[in-house]
VOGU-3710 file (C-alpha; in Angstrom, 3 decimals, decimal comma):
1> mrgdrfgsga> -0,050/0,106/0,141  1,258/3,759/-0,802  -0,367/6,744/0,722  0,942/9,297/-1,396  -0,363/12,831/-0,196  2,678/14,532/-2,681  0,564/15,296/-5,360  -1,804/17,531/-2,762  0,934/19,415/-1,247  2,144/17,451/1,338
11> vmdwfcfedk> 5,661/16,250/1,060  5,857/12,427/2,594  4,847/9,446/0,367  3,956/6,274/2,933  5,027/2,897/1,744  3,361/-0,391/3,150  5,106/-3,393/2,485  6,457/-7,059/4,057  10,026/-7,349/5,380  12,021/-9,669/2,871
21> lyagdwrveg> 14,409/-10,695/5,756  11,855/-11,368/8,220  9,045/-13,588/7,471  5,494/-11,933/9,062  6,819/-8,650/9,649  5,583/-5,257/8,004  7,349/-2,501/7,720  6,203/1,476/6,975  8,528/3,643/5,391  7,596/7,415/5,115
31> rdygndgrvy> 10,114/9,280/2,118  10,456/13,040/3,543  11,013/15,102/0,094  11,003/18,164/2,119  13,740/17,437/3,785  16,770/16,082/1,773  14,610/12,708/0,878  14,943/11,776/4,476  13,732/8,044/5,186  11,755/7,347/8,403
41> vvifsgpnah> 11,080/3,336/9,120  8,618/1,645/11,620  8,269/-1,652/11,692  5,011/-4,137/13,177  5,307/-7,826/13,871  3,340/-10,388/16,014  -0,451/-10,739/16,074  -2,124/-8,311/13,148  1,140/-6,426/12,087  0,101/-6,426/8,730
51> eraleyvnwk> -3,556/-4,271/9,492  -0,924/-2,247/12,224  0,837/-1,574/9,538  -1,936/-0,168/7,476  -3,459/1,645/10,340  -0,268/3,650/10,568  -0,416/4,479/6,703  -3,826/5,817/6,901  -2,847/7,558/10,287  0,293/9,182/8,903
61> tesevrrpfr> -1,479/10,084/5,391  -4,301/11,625/7,275  -3,089/13,494/10,035  -0,011/14,918/7,907  -0,237/18,824/7,797  1,030/20,219/4,646  3,930/22,069/4,888  5,004/24,150/2,002  8,296/22,900/0,305  11,958/23,704/2,120
71> kag> 14,838/22,252/1,203  17,009/21,774/5,105  20,267/23,462/4,830
//
């Protein structure tokens, strides 16, 4: 799943996918285009890991405050 609000003015893209190294773990990665492309990673494991990861992506996508694009530095 991809939570993409970049086209609506947000500077973050969120991706959810199963971890390739640890079966059953789900990764959420957020790329911050307004901050030199920094990547933030959250890993969910255990019962309902996939559902919790999707819920996190939805929460991050919905709760993001639009920020003007700026380059750090």
